[in-house]
C-alpha positions as CSV (number, residue, x, y, z in Angstrom):
1,M,-24.1,13.1,-4.3
2,E,-25.9,15.3,-1.8
3,K,-23.9,17.1,0.9
4,K,-22.9,15.1,4.0
5,R,-22.3,17.2,7.1
6,L,-19.7,15.8,9.5
7,A,-19.1,16.8,13.1
8,V,-16.0,16.0,15.1
9,I,-16.4,15.5,18.9
10,G,-13.1,16.1,20.7
11,A,-10.3,18.4,19.8
12,G,-7.4,16.8,21.7
13,Y,-4.1,15.4,20.6
14,I,-5.4,12.5,18.4
15,S,-8.1,14.7,16.8
16,R,-5.9,17.7,16.0
17,N,-2.8,15.7,14.9
18,Y,-4.3,12.9,12.9
19,H,-8.1,12.7,12.4
20,C,-8.8,16.4,11.5
21,P,-5.8,16.7,9.2
22,A,-6.9,13.4,7.5
23,L,-10.4,14.8,7.0
24,V,-9.1,18.0,5.5
25,K,-6.9,16.0,3.1
26,L,-9.7,13.6,2.1
27,K,-12.2,16.5,1.6
28,E,-10.1,17.7,-1.4
29,K,-11.5,15.0,-3.6
30,R,-14.9,14.7,-1.9
31,P,-16.9,17.9,-2.7
32,W,-19.9,16.3,-0.9
33,L,-18.2,16.4,2.4
34,E,-18.8,19.4,4.7
35,L,-16.9,19.9,8.0
36,A,-20.0,21.2,9.8
37,A,-18.9,21.5,13.4
38,V,-16.3,20.6,16.0
39,C,-17.1,20.2,19.7
40,D,-14.9,20.2,22.8
41,T,-15.7,21.0,26.4
42,V,-12.7,23.4,26.4
43,A,-13.9,26.4,24.4
44,E,-10.4,27.5,23.3
45,R,-9.7,24.0,21.8
46,A,-13.0,23.9,20.0
47,R,-12.5,27.4,18.6
48,G,-8.9,26.7,17.6
49,A,-9.8,23.5,15.8
50,A,-12.6,25.2,13.9
51,A,-10.1,27.9,12.7
52,D,-7.3,25.5,11.9
53,F,-9.3,22.9,10.0
54,G,-12.1,24.9,8.5
55,F,-15.1,23.7,10.5
56,A,-18.1,26.0,10.0
57,A,-19.0,26.1,13.7
58,H,-17.8,25.1,17.1
59,Y,-19.5,24.1,20.3
60,T,-18.7,23.2,23.9
61,D,-21.5,20.7,24.5
62,I,-23.2,18.0,22.5
63,D,-26.8,19.1,23.1
64,S,-26.2,22.6,21.6
65,L,-24.5,21.0,18.6
66,L,-27.3,18.6,17.9
67,A,-29.9,21.3,18.4
68,G,-28.1,23.8,16.2
69,E,-26.8,21.6,13.3
70,K,-28.0,19.1,10.8
71,I,-25.4,16.3,11.2
72,D,-25.0,13.3,8.8
73,A,-21.9,11.7,10.4
74,A,-19.8,12.1,13.5
75,S,-16.2,11.3,14.6
76,I,-16.2,10.6,18.3
77,L,-12.6,11.3,19.4
78,I,-12.8,11.5,23.2
79,D,-11.9,9.6,26.4
80,P,-13.3,6.1,26.6
81,G,-15.1,7.0,29.8
82,H,-17.5,9.3,28.0
83,I,-17.8,7.6,24.6
84,K,-20.9,5.5,25.2
85,D,-23.1,8.3,26.2
86,V,-21.9,10.7,23.5
87,A,-22.0,8.1,20.7
88,T,-25.5,7.0,21.8
89,S,-26.7,10.5,21.3
90,F,-25.7,10.3,17.7
91,I,-26.6,6.7,17.0
92,R,-30.2,7.1,18.3
93,R,-30.6,9.9,15.7
94,G,-29.5,7.5,12.9
95,I,-26.1,9.2,12.5
96,P,-23.1,6.9,11.6
97,C,-20.0,7.4,13.7
98,L,-16.3,6.8,13.6
99,I,-15.4,6.0,17.2
100,E,-12.0,6.1,18.8
101,K,-10.8,3.0,20.6
102,P,-11.7,1.5,22.9
103,P,-15.4,2.5,22.3
104,G,-16.3,2.4,26.0
105,K,-14.8,2.2,29.5
106,N,-15.4,-1.5,29.7
107,S,-16.7,-4.5,27.6
108,S,-20.2,-4.1,29.1
109,E,-20.4,-0.5,27.7
110,V,-19.1,-1.7,24.3
111,R,-21.7,-4.5,24.1
112,E,-24.5,-2.0,25.1
113,L,-23.3,0.5,22.4
114,T,-23.1,-2.4,19.9
115,E,-26.7,-3.4,20.6
116,T,-27.9,0.2,20.3
117,A,-26.2,0.5,16.9
118,R,-27.7,-2.8,15.8
119,T,-31.2,-1.8,16.9
120,C,-31.0,1.6,15.2
121,K,-29.4,0.0,12.1
122,V,-26.5,2.5,12.2
123,G,-23.0,1.6,11.0
124,C,-20.1,2.6,13.3
125,L,-16.4,2.3,12.6
126,V,-14.0,1.7,15.5
127,A,-10.7,3.6,15.0
128,L,-8.3,0.7,15.3
129,N,-5.8,2.3,13.0
130,R,-3.2,-0.5,12.8
131,R,-5.7,-2.4,10.6
132,F,-5.3,0.4,8.1
133,M,-1.5,0.7,8.1
134,P,-0.3,-0.3,4.6
135,L,2.6,-2.3,6.1
136,V,0.3,-4.3,8.3
137,R,-2.2,-5.0,5.5
138,R,0.7,-6.0,3.2
139,A,2.1,-8.3,5.8
140,G,-1.3,-9.9,6.2
141,E,-1.5,-10.5,2.4
142,I,1.9,-12.2,2.4
143,A,1.0,-14.5,5.3
144,E,-2.3,-15.5,3.6
145,S,-0.4,-16.3,0.3
146,F,1.4,-19.3,1.8
147,E,0.1,-22.8,1.5
148,H,0.4,-23.4,5.2
149,A,-1.3,-21.1,7.8
150,P,0.7,-19.1,10.3
151,Q,1.5,-21.0,13.5
152,L,2.8,-18.4,15.9
153,I,2.6,-14.7,16.4
154,E,4.7,-12.8,18.8
155,A,3.9,-9.1,19.6
156,Q,5.5,-6.4,21.7
157,I,4.0,-3.1,22.7
158,V,6.7,-1.3,24.6
159,R,6.5,2.3,25.8
160,H,8.6,4.7,27.9
161,R,7.1,6.1,31.1
162,R,3.5,5.2,30.4
163,T,2.2,4.9,34.0
164,D,-1.5,5.2,33.1
165,A,-3.3,2.6,35.1
166,D,-5.5,1.4,32.2
167,F,-2.7,1.1,29.6
168,A,-3.3,-2.6,29.0
169,Y,-6.9,-1.7,28.1
170,S,-6.9,1.7,26.5
171,T,-3.6,1.4,24.5
172,A,-2.6,-2.2,24.3
173,V,-5.9,-3.0,22.7
174,H,-4.1,-1.9,19.5
175,A,-1.7,-4.9,19.8
176,V,-4.5,-7.3,20.7
177,D,-6.6,-6.2,17.8
178,T,-3.6,-6.4,15.4
179,M,-3.0,-10.0,16.5
180,R,-6.6,-10.8,15.8
181,F,-6.5,-9.0,12.5
182,L,-3.5,-11.1,11.4
183,M,-4.4,-14.5,13.0
184,G,-8.2,-14.7,13.6
185,E,-10.3,-15.1,16.6
186,V,-9.0,-16.1,20.0
187,A,-10.1,-19.3,21.9
188,E,-8.0,-19.0,25.1
189,L,-6.0,-16.5,27.0
190,K,-3.5,-16.9,29.8
191,V,-2.3,-13.7,31.6
192,E,0.7,-13.1,33.9
193,K,0.5,-9.7,35.5
194,L,3.8,-8.3,36.8
195,L,4.9,-5.4,39.0
196,M,8.6,-5.0,38.3
197,E,11.0,-3.3,40.6
198,G,11.2,0.5,40.0
199,N,8.0,0.6,37.9
200,R,4.8,2.4,39.0
201,G,2.5,0.3,36.9
202,Q,1.9,-3.2,35.7
203,S,3.6,-5.1,32.9
204,Y,2.0,-8.2,31.3
205,L,3.0,-11.5,29.6
206,V,0.1,-13.0,27.7
207,E,-0.3,-16.3,25.9
208,F,-2.9,-16.8,23.2
209,T,-4.5,-19.9,21.6
210,F,-6.3,-19.0,18.4
211,R,-9.3,-20.9,17.1
212,S,-7.2,-21.9,14.1
213,G,-4.9,-23.8,16.4
214,A,-2.1,-21.2,16.2
215,F,-0.4,-19.7,19.2
216,G,0.5,-16.2,20.3
217,R,2.6,-14.3,22.8
218,L,2.1,-10.7,23.7
219,T,4.5,-8.6,25.8
220,I,3.1,-5.4,27.3
221,W,5.9,-3.3,28.8
222,P,4.9,0.3,29.4
223,E,7.9,1.6,31.4
224,A,10.9,0.6,29.2
225,G,13.7,2.7,27.6
226,V,12.1,3.0,24.2
227,D,8.7,3.2,22.3
228,L,8.1,0.4,19.8
229,E,5.5,-1.9,18.5
230,R,6.5,-5.1,16.6
231,Y,4.9,-8.3,15.4
232,T,6.5,-11.5,14.2
233,I,4.7,-14.3,12.4
234,H,6.2,-17.8,12.0
235,G,4.8,-20.6,9.9
236,H,6.0,-23.7,8.2
237,D,9.2,-22.6,6.3
238,F,8.4,-18.8,6.6
239,S,8.9,-15.9,9.0
240,L,7.5,-12.4,8.7
241,F,8.7,-9.4,10.7
242,I,6.6,-6.2,11.1
243,E,8.0,-3.0,12.6
244,A,4.8,-0.9,13.0
245,P,5.2,2.7,11.8
246,L,4.1,5.0,14.7
247,E,5.7,8.5,14.7
248,W,6.8,8.4,18.3
249,T,8.5,5.0,18.1
250,I,12.1,4.0,17.1
251,D,10.8,2.1,14.1
252,Y,9.0,4.9,12.3
253,P,8.3,5.0,9.3
254,G,8.3,1.2,9.6
255,R,9.4,-2.0,7.8
256,I,8.3,-5.5,7.0
257,T,10.8,-8.3,6.2
258,F,9.8,-11.7,4.9
259,F,11.9,-14.9,4.9
260,S,11.2,-18.3,3.3
261,G,13.6,-21.3,3.7
262,R,16.2,-19.0,5.3
263,E,16.2,-16.8,2.2
264,R,14.9,-13.2,2.4
265,Q,12.2,-13.0,-0.1
266,F,10.8,-9.5,0.4
267,I,11.6,-6.3,2.3
268,Q,9.6,-3.0,2.4
269,D,11.6,-0.4,4.3
270,N,9.9,2.9,4.4
271,R,13.1,4.5,5.7
272,T,14.5,4.3,2.2
273,L,11.8,6.6,0.9
274,S,12.4,10.4,0.6
275,T,10.5,12.6,3.0
276,P,8.1,14.0,0.3
277,M,7.0,10.4,-0.4
278,L,6.1,9.8,3.2
279,D,2.7,10.9,4.4
280,P,2.5,10.3,8.1
281,L,-1.3,10.2,8.0
282,E,-1.1,7.4,5.4
283,V,1.8,5.4,7.0
284,T,0.2,5.4,10.4
285,G,-3.2,4.3,9.1
286,F,-5.2,7.4,10.1
287,L,-5.8,8.4,6.5
288,G,-7.0,4.9,5.6
289,E,-9.5,4.5,8.4
290,N,-11.0,8.0,7.8
291,A,-11.1,7.2,4.0
292,H,-12.9,3.9,4.8
293,F,-15.4,5.7,7.0
294,L,-16.2,8.3,4.3
295,E,-16.5,5.5,1.7
296,C,-19.1,3.7,3.9
297,L,-20.9,7.0,4.3
298,E,-20.9,7.6,0.6
299,K,-21.9,4.1,-0.5
300,G,-23.9,2.8,2.4
301,L,-21.4,0.1,3.3
302,E,-20.9,-1.6,6.6
303,P,-17.8,-0.3,8.4
304,D,-15.0,-2.8,9.2
305,P,-14.1,-3.0,12.0
306,S,-17.5,-2.4,13.3
307,L,-18.5,-2.2,17.0
308,A,-19.4,-5.9,16.9
309,D,-16.0,-6.8,15.2
310,C,-14.1,-5.2,18.1
311,I,-15.8,-6.8,21.0
312,Q,-13.4,-9.6,21.4
313,S,-10.4,-7.2,21.3
314,V,-12.0,-5.2,24.1
315,E,-12.8,-8.3,26.1
316,I,-9.3,-9.6,25.8
317,S,-7.8,-6.2,26.8
318,E,-10.1,-6.0,29.8
319,A,-9.0,-9.5,30.9
320,I,-5.4,-8.6,30.5
321,L,-5.8,-5.5,32.6
322,T,-7.4,-7.5,35.4
323,G,-4.9,-10.4,35.1
324,Q,-7.8,-12.7,34.2
325,S,-7.0,-15.9,32.2
326,R,-10.1,-17.0,30.3
327,S,-11.6,-18.9,27.4
328,F,-13.8,-17.4,24.7
329,D,-16.9,-19.0,23.1
């Protein structure tokens, strides 16, 4: 296979701690992959990422990178407020992109970017890493194996001292998208927006009705005493518990437990594994999503989730942020 030159845009926390290490690891078995360039508006970060991860060049602005390099793929790992313009620069040149979530500062921008990608016939993967967590994928397989469909999902996204005003949009979109991944499309949403005593920001209680007829509840509590993210699925005669494996939460490296007829049928507890057997990049889903992006690049496949696939997750998160109950076509 001919060489594919990849550029990374953004050298902040997520890029340096997850995406770039994942690319370095995946490159070991993909001789066709070249880490061509990294770009960050802070010169020191761009230079440091190039040195640490083996990028051939570094830049501080997109125009210089595009003028100076032949790029075949890009990972856009920047703030949602700038994603649309930056991603558009690559998509209009026919360059496939992995784009961090949410891929725009609002649903209008995401729809606009989706249309640009459709018109240009460019595949883009949205980095919703929970979909690539092995525990979440295994839990989905277990739920699908039952004769009766799931009836209820309850999700919690709880953080400590997260006072960012857009938390329900920029971070809780992960919980929303995981619920959709496990239960399907949403038909109706009811939102209760709360300002609790002592808190600087909003908390949320959200009810879902899925198109399948199932129900859901989501608790978004950004100023609690712990960090955790959990999902519980109930159906006729079965219950499934997922403790999502995020390194900064109390549940890392994660666990799923499955009950049928009161009897525990299955448990996968990553805490029983020895440290050498635990790859944080794999456990957290970052390795899987980057591997999928490279596979799509290599084989010409359509990325999943694409921009179009994530629109409802973005619309739901936007509605939650504004406290807007609504229905979906």
